[in-house]
C-alpha positions as CSV (number, residue, x, y, z in Angstrom):
1,X,3.9,53.0,-39.9
2,X,7.3,51.3,-38.4
3,X,10.9,51.0,-40.0
4,X,10.6,47.2,-40.6
5,X,8.0,47.6,-42.8
6,X,10.4,49.3,-45.1
7,X,11.9,46.2,-46.0
8,X,8.8,44.2,-47.0
9,X,7.9,47.1,-49.7
10,X,9.1,46.4,-53.5
11,X,12.2,49.2,-52.6
12,X,14.8,47.0,-51.6
13,X,16.3,48.8,-49.2
14,X,19.0,47.7,-47.1
15,X,19.8,48.6,-43.3
16,X,23.3,49.7,-43.1
17,X,23.1,50.5,-39.1
18,X,21.0,50.2,-36.8
19,X,19.2,47.0,-37.0
20,X,18.2,47.3,-33.5
21,X,16.0,50.5,-34.0
22,X,14.1,49.3,-36.9
23,X,10.8,49.4,-34.5
24,X,11.1,53.1,-34.6
25,X,7.7,54.8,-36.5
26,X,7.6,57.4,-39.4
27,X,5.3,59.8,-39.5
28,X,5.9,61.4,-43.1
29,X,8.8,61.0,-45.7
30,X,11.1,63.8,-46.7
31,X,13.9,64.6,-49.4
32,X,16.8,67.1,-48.6
33,X,20.2,68.3,-49.4
34,X,20.8,71.0,-47.2
35,X,24.0,70.0,-44.4
36,X,21.6,71.7,-41.7
37,X,17.8,70.5,-42.4
38,X,17.1,70.6,-38.5
39,X,14.4,73.7,-38.9
40,X,12.4,71.7,-41.1
41,X,11.7,68.7,-39.9
42,X,9.3,68.0,-36.8
43,X,10.0,64.3,-35.6
44,X,9.7,60.9,-36.8
45,X,10.5,61.3,-40.5
46,X,12.1,59.1,-43.1
47,X,14.8,61.9,-44.5
48,X,16.1,60.9,-48.4
49,X,19.7,62.6,-49.3
50,X,21.7,62.2,-51.9
51,X,24.7,63.7,-50.2
52,X,25.0,66.6,-52.1
53,X,25.6,68.8,-49.1
54,X,28.7,66.4,-48.3
55,X,32.2,68.2,-48.6
56,X,33.8,66.2,-46.7
57,X,34.4,63.7,-43.6
58,X,32.9,66.8,-41.4
59,X,29.8,67.4,-43.0
60,X,28.2,64.0,-42.1
61,X,28.5,64.9,-38.2
62,X,27.1,68.2,-38.9
63,X,24.3,66.5,-40.5
64,X,23.3,63.3,-38.8
65,X,23.7,65.1,-35.4
66,X,20.7,67.9,-36.6
67,X,18.8,65.1,-37.9
68,X,19.1,63.3,-34.0
69,X,18.3,66.4,-32.8
70,X,15.2,67.1,-34.7
71,X,13.9,63.4,-33.5
72,X,14.0,61.7,-37.3
73,X,13.2,58.2,-37.2
74,X,15.8,57.2,-39.9
75,X,17.7,58.2,-43.1
76,X,18.0,56.5,-46.1
77,X,21.0,57.7,-48.5
78,X,22.8,57.4,-51.6
79,X,26.1,58.5,-53.3
80,X,25.5,58.6,-57.0
81,X,28.9,60.4,-57.8
82,X,30.6,57.9,-56.1
83,X,28.4,55.1,-56.1
84,X,28.3,54.6,-52.5
85,X,27.6,55.3,-49.2
86,X,30.6,57.0,-47.0
87,X,32.5,55.4,-44.0
88,X,32.4,58.7,-41.9
89,X,28.5,58.9,-42.8
90,X,27.8,55.3,-41.5
91,X,30.4,56.3,-38.1
92,X,28.0,59.1,-37.2
93,X,24.8,57.5,-37.7
94,X,26.4,55.1,-35.5
95,X,27.2,57.4,-33.0
96,X,23.8,58.8,-33.2
97,X,22.1,56.0,-33.2
98,X,20.1,56.6,-36.1
99,X,19.4,53.7,-38.5
100,X,21.0,54.7,-41.7
101,X,19.6,52.5,-44.8
102,X,20.8,52.4,-48.5
103,X,18.7,53.2,-51.6
104,X,19.4,50.9,-55.1
105,X,21.0,52.9,-57.3
106,X,18.1,52.1,-59.6
107,X,15.4,53.3,-57.6
108,X,14.5,56.7,-57.7
109,X,14.1,59.3,-54.3
110,X,10.6,59.6,-55.8
111,X,9.8,56.6,-56.2
112,X,10.8,55.6,-52.3
113,X,8.6,58.6,-51.7
114,X,5.2,57.9,-53.3
115,X,5.5,54.3,-51.6
116,X,5.9,55.1,-48.3
117,X,2.8,58.0,-48.7
118,X,1.3,56.0,-50.3
119,X,1.2,53.7,-47.2
120,X,0.7,56.3,-44.7
121,X,-2.1,58.0,-46.7
122,X,-3.9,55.4,-47.4
123,X,-3.7,54.1,-43.6
124,X,-5.3,57.1,-42.5
125,X,-8.0,57.8,-45.0
126,X,-9.2,54.2,-44.0
127,X,-9.3,55.0,-40.4
128,X,-11.0,58.6,-40.9
129,X,-13.4,56.4,-43.1
130,X,-14.0,54.2,-40.8
131,X,-14.3,56.6,-38.4
132,X,-17.3,58.3,-40.0
133,X,-19.5,55.0,-40.6
134,X,-18.5,52.7,-37.5
135,X,-21.5,53.7,-35.5
136,X,-24.3,53.0,-38.0
137,X,-22.5,50.0,-39.6
138,X,-21.7,48.2,-36.2
139,X,-24.9,49.0,-34.5
140,X,-26.1,47.5,-38.0
141,X,-24.5,44.6,-37.5
142,X,-24.5,43.7,-33.8
143,X,-27.7,42.0,-34.3
144,X,-26.1,39.3,-36.1
145,X,-23.2,39.0,-33.4
146,X,-19.9,39.4,-32.5
147,X,-18.7,37.5,-35.8
148,X,-20.5,40.0,-38.0
149,X,-18.8,43.1,-36.6
150,X,-15.7,41.2,-36.8
151,X,-16.0,40.4,-40.1
152,X,-16.8,44.0,-41.2
153,X,-13.5,45.7,-39.3
154,X,-11.3,43.0,-41.3
155,X,-13.0,43.3,-44.6
156,X,-13.2,47.5,-44.8
157,X,-10.3,48.1,-42.4
158,X,-7.8,44.9,-42.5
159,X,-8.5,45.3,-38.9
160,X,-8.4,41.2,-37.7
161,X,-9.7,40.9,-34.0
162,X,-10.8,37.8,-31.7
163,X,-12.8,38.1,-29.0
164,X,-11.7,35.6,-26.3
165,X,-12.1,34.3,-22.6
166,X,-9.7,34.3,-20.1
167,X,-9.2,30.5,-20.6
168,X,-7.8,31.2,-23.8
169,X,-11.6,30.0,-25.5
170,X,-12.3,31.6,-28.7
171,X,-15.9,33.5,-28.2
172,X,-15.6,35.2,-31.2
173,X,-13.7,35.8,-34.8
174,X,-11.1,33.1,-36.5
175,X,-8.9,30.6,-35.3
176,X,-6.5,32.7,-32.9
177,X,-2.7,32.6,-33.3
178,X,-1.7,31.4,-29.8
179,X,-5.0,32.0,-27.6
180,X,-3.3,30.6,-24.1
181,X,-0.5,32.9,-24.7
182,X,-3.1,35.3,-25.2
183,X,-5.0,34.2,-22.4
184,X,-1.9,34.5,-19.9
185,X,-0.3,37.2,-21.2
186,X,-4.0,39.2,-20.7
187,X,-4.1,37.4,-17.0
188,X,-1.3,38.9,-16.3
189,X,-0.1,42.2,-18.2
190,X,0.7,44.7,-15.7
191,X,-1.8,47.3,-16.9
192,X,-3.9,47.4,-20.7
193,X,-3.6,47.4,-23.4
194,X,-1.1,45.1,-23.5
195,X,1.3,44.6,-27.0
196,X,2.9,40.9,-27.5
197,X,5.6,40.8,-29.9
198,X,5.4,37.3,-30.6
199,X,2.2,37.3,-31.8
200,X,2.3,40.7,-33.0
201,X,-1.4,41.4,-31.0
202,X,-2.6,44.0,-28.7
203,X,-4.8,42.9,-25.8
204,X,-7.5,45.1,-24.4
205,X,-10.0,44.4,-21.5
206,X,-14.2,44.0,-22.3
207,X,-15.0,45.4,-18.8
208,X,-12.4,46.3,-17.0
209,X,-13.8,48.6,-14.8
210,X,-16.9,46.6,-13.3
211,X,-15.2,42.7,-14.0
212,X,-12.5,40.4,-12.6
213,X,-10.1,39.5,-15.3
214,X,-10.5,35.8,-14.5
215,X,-14.1,36.7,-15.2
216,X,-14.0,38.8,-17.8
217,X,-13.2,38.6,-21.9
218,X,-10.5,40.2,-23.5
219,X,-10.0,41.6,-27.0
220,X,-7.4,40.8,-29.1
221,X,-5.9,42.7,-32.8
222,X,-3.6,42.7,-34.5
223,X,-0.5,45.1,-34.7
224,X,0.8,47.4,-31.8
225,X,-1.8,49.9,-30.3
226,X,1.0,52.4,-29.8
227,X,1.5,53.0,-33.2
228,X,-2.2,53.8,-34.3
229,X,-4.3,56.8,-34.6
230,X,-6.4,58.0,-32.0
231,X,-8.8,57.0,-34.5
232,X,-8.0,53.5,-34.7
233,X,-7.7,52.9,-30.9
234,X,-11.6,54.4,-30.5
235,X,-12.6,52.4,-32.8
236,X,-11.4,49.1,-30.7
237,X,-12.2,51.0,-27.6
238,X,-15.8,51.0,-29.3
239,X,-15.5,47.2,-30.4
240,X,-15.0,45.9,-26.5
241,X,-17.7,47.8,-25.3
242,X,-20.0,45.8,-28.4
243,X,-18.2,43.1,-26.8
244,X,-19.1,43.9,-23.6
245,X,-23.3,44.1,-24.2
246,X,-22.8,41.1,-25.9
247,X,-21.6,39.4,-22.6
248,X,-24.4,40.8,-20.5
249,X,-26.8,39.9,-23.5
250,X,-25.3,36.1,-22.7
251,X,-25.1,36.6,-19.2
252,X,-27.9,33.4,-18.2
253,X,-28.5,34.9,-14.7
254,X,-31.0,37.5,-16.6
255,X,-31.9,34.7,-18.7
256,X,-34.6,32.3,-18.5
257,X,-32.4,29.4,-18.7
258,X,-30.6,31.0,-15.9
259,X,-33.3,31.6,-13.5
260,X,-34.1,27.6,-14.1
261,X,-30.3,26.6,-13.5
262,X,-30.9,28.9,-10.0
263,X,-34.3,27.3,-9.1
264,X,-33.1,23.6,-10.3
265,X,-30.0,23.9,-7.8
266,X,-32.0,25.3,-4.7
267,X,-34.6,22.5,-4.9
268,X,-32.0,19.6,-5.1
269,X,-30.1,21.1,-2.0
270,X,-33.9,21.1,-0.4
271,X,-34.6,17.4,-1.1
272,X,-37.5,18.5,-3.2
273,X,-39.1,15.2,-4.5
274,X,-38.1,13.8,-8.2
275,X,-41.5,15.1,-9.1
276,X,-40.3,18.4,-9.0
277,X,-36.7,17.8,-10.0
278,X,-37.3,15.9,-13.0
279,X,-39.7,18.7,-15.1
280,X,-37.1,21.1,-14.6
281,X,-34.0,18.8,-15.6
282,X,-36.4,18.4,-18.6
283,X,-36.8,22.2,-18.9
284,X,-33.1,22.5,-19.3
285,X,-33.0,19.8,-22.2
286,X,-31.6,17.8,-20.1
287,X,-32.2,13.8,-20.1
288,X,-33.6,12.8,-16.5
289,X,-32.5,9.5,-17.1
290,X,-28.9,10.7,-17.7
291,X,-26.3,10.4,-14.9
292,X,-24.6,14.0,-13.8
293,X,-22.0,15.0,-11.9
294,X,-22.0,18.2,-9.0
295,X,-19.7,20.5,-9.1
296,X,-19.1,23.3,-5.8
297,X,-16.7,25.9,-5.9
298,X,-15.8,29.3,-3.5
299,X,-13.5,31.9,-4.2
300,X,-10.6,33.7,-2.0
301,X,-10.2,37.6,-1.9
302,X,-11.9,40.0,-4.5
303,X,-13.9,37.1,-6.6
304,X,-17.4,38.5,-6.4
305,X,-20.0,35.5,-6.2
306,X,-21.5,36.2,-9.6
307,X,-18.1,36.2,-11.0
308,X,-17.3,33.0,-9.2
309,X,-20.6,31.7,-11.0
310,X,-19.4,32.6,-14.6
311,X,-16.0,31.0,-13.7
312,X,-17.4,27.6,-13.0
313,X,-19.6,27.9,-16.2
314,X,-16.7,28.4,-18.7
315,X,-14.6,25.3,-16.3
316,X,-17.6,23.2,-16.5
317,X,-16.3,20.3,-19.8
318,X,-20.0,21.0,-21.6
319,X,-21.4,24.2,-23.2
320,X,-23.9,26.1,-20.6
321,X,-24.0,24.4,-17.2
322,X,-26.7,24.4,-15.3
323,X,-24.7,26.7,-12.7
324,X,-26.8,28.2,-9.5
325,X,-25.6,30.5,-6.5
326,X,-25.9,29.6,-3.0
327,X,-25.0,32.5,-1.0
328,X,-21.4,32.7,-2.0
329,X,-20.8,29.1,-3.5
330,X,-21.5,28.2,-6.9
331,X,-23.0,24.6,-7.8
332,X,-22.6,23.3,-10.9
333,X,-24.6,19.8,-12.3
334,X,-23.0,18.6,-15.2
335,X,-24.0,15.8,-17.3
336,X,-21.5,13.2,-17.4
337,X,-20.4,11.7,-20.9
338,X,-19.0,7.8,-20.5
339,X,-15.6,8.0,-19.7
340,X,-15.0,11.8,-19.0
341,X,-13.5,12.9,-16.0
342,X,-15.0,16.1,-15.1
343,X,-12.6,16.9,-11.6
344,X,-9.5,16.8,-14.2
345,X,-11.3,18.9,-16.9
346,X,-12.4,21.2,-14.9
347,X,-9.0,21.8,-12.7
348,X,-7.0,21.7,-16.1
349,X,-9.4,24.7,-17.0
350,X,-8.8,26.4,-13.9
351,X,-5.0,26.0,-13.9
352,X,-5.3,28.0,-17.0
353,X,-6.6,30.8,-14.9
354,X,-4.2,30.2,-11.8
355,X,-2.0,33.2,-13.3
356,X,-4.5,35.5,-13.1
357,X,-5.4,34.9,-9.1
358,X,-2.4,36.6,-7.4
359,X,-4.2,37.4,-3.9
360,X,-7.4,35.4,-5.0
361,X,-7.9,31.5,-5.2
362,X,-10.9,28.9,-6.2
363,X,-11.7,26.1,-4.1
364,X,-13.6,23.6,-6.3
365,X,-15.5,19.9,-4.8
366,X,-16.3,17.8,-7.5
367,X,-18.7,15.0,-7.2
368,X,-19.2,11.0,-8.2
369,X,-21.4,10.1,-10.9
370,X,-25.0,10.0,-10.1
371,X,-28.1,9.7,-11.2
372,X,-30.7,12.6,-11.0
373,X,-32.7,10.7,-8.2
374,X,-29.4,11.0,-6.5
375,X,-28.4,14.5,-7.3
376,X,-28.6,16.4,-3.5
377,X,-26.0,13.5,-2.3
378,X,-24.0,14.3,-5.4
379,X,-24.3,17.9,-4.2
380,X,-23.8,17.4,-1.0
381,X,-20.5,15.4,-1.3
382,X,-19.2,17.8,-3.8
383,X,-19.9,20.7,-1.5
384,X,-17.9,18.2,1.3
385,X,-15.4,18.0,-1.2
386,X,-15.0,21.7,-1.5
387,X,-14.6,22.5,2.0
388,X,-11.6,20.5,2.3
389,X,-10.4,22.2,-0.4
390,X,-11.0,25.4,1.5
391,X,-8.5,24.6,3.9
392,X,-5.7,24.6,1.8
393,X,-3.5,27.1,0.1
394,X,-3.1,26.8,-4.0
395,X,-4.4,29.3,-6.2
396,X,-6.8,26.7,-7.5
397,X,-7.4,23.3,-5.7
398,X,-10.1,20.9,-6.4
399,X,-10.7,18.1,-4.1
400,X,-12.8,15.1,-6.3
401,X,-15.0,12.7,-4.4
402,X,-12.3,9.7,-4.3
403,X,-10.5,11.9,-2.4
404,X,-12.7,11.7,0.9
405,X,-12.8,9.1,3.5
406,X,-15.9,7.1,4.4
407,X,-16.4,9.0,7.2
408,X,-16.7,12.0,5.1
409,X,-18.8,10.8,2.9
410,X,-21.3,10.1,6.0
411,X,-20.8,13.3,6.9
412,X,-21.7,15.2,3.6
413,X,-25.2,13.2,3.9
414,X,-25.5,15.2,7.0
415,X,-27.7,18.8,7.1
416,X,-25.8,21.5,7.7
417,X,-27.3,23.0,10.4
418,X,-26.8,19.6,12.4
419,X,-23.3,19.3,11.3
420,X,-22.3,22.6,12.9
421,X,-24.2,21.6,15.7
422,X,-22.6,18.9,16.3
423,X,-19.0,20.5,15.6
424,X,-20.3,23.5,17.9
425,X,-21.3,21.5,20.9
426,X,-18.2,19.5,21.5
427,X,-15.7,22.3,20.6
428,X,-16.5,25.7,21.2
429,X,-16.0,25.0,25.1
430,X,-12.6,24.5,24.4
431,X,-12.2,27.3,21.9
432,X,-13.1,29.9,24.8
433,X,-10.8,28.8,26.9
434,X,-8.2,28.9,24.5
435,X,-8.9,32.4,23.8
436,X,-9.1,33.0,27.3
437,X,-6.3,30.9,29.3
438,X,-3.8,30.5,26.0
439,X,-3.8,27.0,26.7
440,X,-4.0,25.3,23.4
441,X,-6.7,22.6,24.0
442,X,-7.5,22.1,20.7
443,X,-4.2,21.7,19.6
444,X,-3.7,19.2,22.0
445,X,-6.8,17.2,21.4
446,X,-6.5,16.9,17.7
447,X,-2.3,15.8,18.8
448,X,-3.9,12.7,20.8
449,X,-6.3,11.6,18.5
450,X,-3.6,11.5,15.5
451,X,-1.2,9.1,18.3
452,X,-4.0,7.2,19.2
453,X,-3.7,8.5,22.9
454,X,0.0,7.7,23.4
455,X,0.5,10.2,26.0
456,X,4.4,9.8,25.3
457,X,4.3,10.4,21.4
458,X,1.7,12.9,22.1
459,X,4.1,15.0,24.5
460,X,6.8,14.7,22.0
461,X,5.1,15.7,18.7
462,X,4.0,19.2,21.2
463,X,7.3,19.2,23.1
464,X,5.5,19.0,26.8
465,X,6.0,17.0,29.6
466,X,3.7,14.0,29.8
467,X,2.2,15.6,32.8
468,X,1.1,18.5,31.1
469,X,-0.6,16.7,28.4
470,X,-2.4,14.7,31.1
471,X,-3.8,18.2,32.6
472,X,-4.4,19.2,29.3
473,X,-6.5,16.1,28.4
474,X,-8.0,16.2,31.8
475,X,-8.9,20.0,31.1
476,X,-11.0,19.2,27.8
477,X,-12.6,15.9,29.6
478,X,-13.8,18.2,32.4
479,X,-14.9,21.7,30.2
480,X,-17.2,18.8,27.3
481,X,-18.2,16.2,30.3
482,X,-16.3,13.3,28.0
483,X,-14.2,10.9,28.3
484,X,-11.5,10.5,26.2
485,X,-10.4,6.9,27.5
486,X,-14.0,5.7,25.5
487,X,-13.8,5.1,22.0
488,X,-17.0,6.6,21.3
489,X,-16.2,9.9,22.8
490,X,-13.0,10.0,20.7
491,X,-14.6,9.8,17.5
492,X,-17.4,12.0,18.6
493,X,-14.0,14.9,18.8
494,X,-12.6,13.1,15.4
495,X,-15.8,14.1,13.3
496,X,-15.8,17.2,15.1
497,X,-12.6,18.1,14.1
498,X,-13.0,16.9,10.6
499,X,-16.1,19.9,10.5
500,X,-14.0,22.8,11.7
C-alpha cells in the first residue's frame, strides 16, 4: 500500500512534511523508541515513535539519518509530554526527504499499527487465496466469456479489470474510465505493463509476442502494478492469457462466417454472377436487397495481412462486417445504413490508431453506395481509391469515392491485368532509358502534360532550356512510337501515368 492510503484511513494522520513523497509504498509498520533503530529495520516500514529517545535537538538528526539509511518509507510521531512535533525533527526529516506524519493525541500507536497491519495482511491473504484457487475458478468461468471472469476477479478480490481494443472499444467489463486515454497510452507506451496516474490504471498486452499493438487487445487493471505482490501480477498475466484465447476464439478467419466472407469477396472480384453472390449474402445474414459500401485497405511497414484484416474489421462501422483478403489487401463489404458516412466513420476510428502506427501506416479506399448486383464495381472503385491513398504519406490515409475523377472511375472498372499491360507498354521503355542514361524522361513527360504541351512553361518548371525539353520529348516519341502533338496519344500517356 502507498503512504497516501494512510490519509484515507480513520486515523486522522496529518502530513507535516514530505507531501511529494506520498507515493512511497509501505511493507510493514514498526514502533520504536531507540535512538538508533537501524539494525532492526529492513526497509519500506512506517515507523511510529513517541520521541522517548529525544534528549535534545541533535538527537533528531541521529534518529532520522538512521531511518533514512535503512530505507524507511515514513515516520509518524507525537510527543505526548510536550504536546507537539519538535521543529528539529521536522527539519531533519526535510533534510533526509523522509515523510513525517503527526499522530493525533487521542489515537494510540496500537490503533495505528492494527489498522495498517489489517490493510496489509488482508490484501496479502486475498492474493494468496486467489493464487491457490485461480486455475480452477478462471477456467471454469471461461466458458461464460470474459465478462464472467472479470466479474469473478472484481467480486472476490476487488481487482477491477477491463479488456479493450486499441480503438478504445470495451471488449469486456463494465464501462471503463477514459477508454480513449487508455487506448492511446497502450499504443504509445515505450514498454508494457504501463501505469497511468489518471486514471490510476495499469495496462497489460494480451498477445504482445505475436500481434502488433494496433491489432491486439489489452488489459486494464485498477492500481499500479509496480506495487502489487508477485501473486497478483501472476494473476494479471493469466487473465491476459485467457483474453488471448478468447480473442483467438472470436477471430472470424477461423469460423464459418470468416470463410464465407473470404469466399464472397473473391467471388465479387472475379465477377461471379448474381446467383452465386446472393445466396452467400443471405447465408451471412445480409439482405441482398440492401445497399453496400466497399472498403479496401493495405498496410505499410510491419503490419501483416492478417492484422490488417483485424484492424479493418474493427474500423468498420457495423459489428462483424464481411472482410476478406486479396493477397496483401483487405476488402470489407459494409451494409450501408441510411445517412451513414462510412468513409468518415472508418477514418475517425483509424485516426485513433495513428499513435501506434509509427514506422507503418494504413491506406484505405471507400466506394460509393451500390446495390448487391453492382458489388464488383464498388470493390474496384474502393481498390482504386486505395491505390491513390497508398501514394500519400500520412500514417492513416482514407480516399473516398468522390475524390476520384471521371477517368479514375472508368479505370476502376478495368481489370488489373489490362491496366498493368497498358501502363507497361507506354512507360517501361522510358523507365529503362532513364535507368541507363539518367535522362528523367518520365518526369519530363509528366511536366509536359501538366502544362498542356507548353514548351516554355515546361522548360521553366524543369529549369531547362526549351531545346532540351524538345530533345527529351523527341526521345520519348522515338522510344514509344507515339506523337505527343496528337490529343489521343497525350491522353494515353496521361492515363498511363495515372496508373503508375
